[in-house]
N, C-alpha and C positions, 0 to 999 in steps of 0.2 A: 169659783166666781172670779171673773176678771172685770176690769173697768168697763168692758163693753157689754157685760151681761146685765139683765134687769135686776132691780133691787128686790130683796125678799118681800114677801107679802107683809103688808102693814107699814112699809116704808113709803114715805111720800116723795122721795127724791133719790135717784140713783147716785151712787158714789161718783165723785169727780176724779177720785184717785183710789186705787186699791194697793195696799202695801202687803206683800206676801212675807209674813214673818213666821210661817209654818216651820216647825223644827227648831226654832230659835228660842232660847231661854231668856226669861226676864233678867235684866232690864232691856235687852236688845229690841223687842217690839216697841217699847216706849221711846227708846232712842231714835228708832227709825221714824216713828210718828212725829216726834219733836223736830227732826231734821227736815221733814217733808211737808208738814201741815201748811207752812207759809207759801207753798207753791200752788195752792188751790185758791179760788176766789173766796171772799168773805161769804159766810153762810153756806158754803159748799160742804159736802159730806166726804170724809175720808173713811174708807173701810180698811181696818187692820185685820188680816187673817192671821190667827194665832192659835196654837194648840197647847201652849204652856198654861196650866191652870192659874198661875200667878197673874198672867196677862188679863184674864177674865175679870179680876178684881182691881188690878193695879191700873189699867188704862182708864176705867171710870174715875178712880181716885185722882189720877193725873189730870183728867178733865176738870174736876172740881178745883184742884190746886192751881191750874193754869187758866181758869175761867173759859174753857171751851165746853161744849155741850155733848154729853154722852147720849146719843139718840137711842140706841138699842144694841143688844147683842143677839146674834142669830146663830143657832147651831148649824155647823156645816155637815153635810151628809157623810163625808169621808172621815172627818175628825176636827175637833176644835171649833172655833167661832169666827164669825165676821163681826167685828166690833165697830159700830158706826159712830163717828165723831163729827160734830158740826163745828167748823172753824168760826169763832166769834169775833176775832180781831186780827 
């Protein structure tokens, strides 16, 4: 999935930005998200593509800690997840 593809079923908004963190171990996916989330408009969705099992739980925890919204996590057909985060501030 890239930023030009449609959002997964059940998502109301396509991602404004897709971060490809496939093959990277935590905390790299979270660091990439933290560095790039401010480049999208408020209330926009950032999709983090990750296959490290720690990212599946750590990114939603980061969202709670930083007051962003974990929208959903979608399994990717090849491996890993697309973890959708809504920028709240």
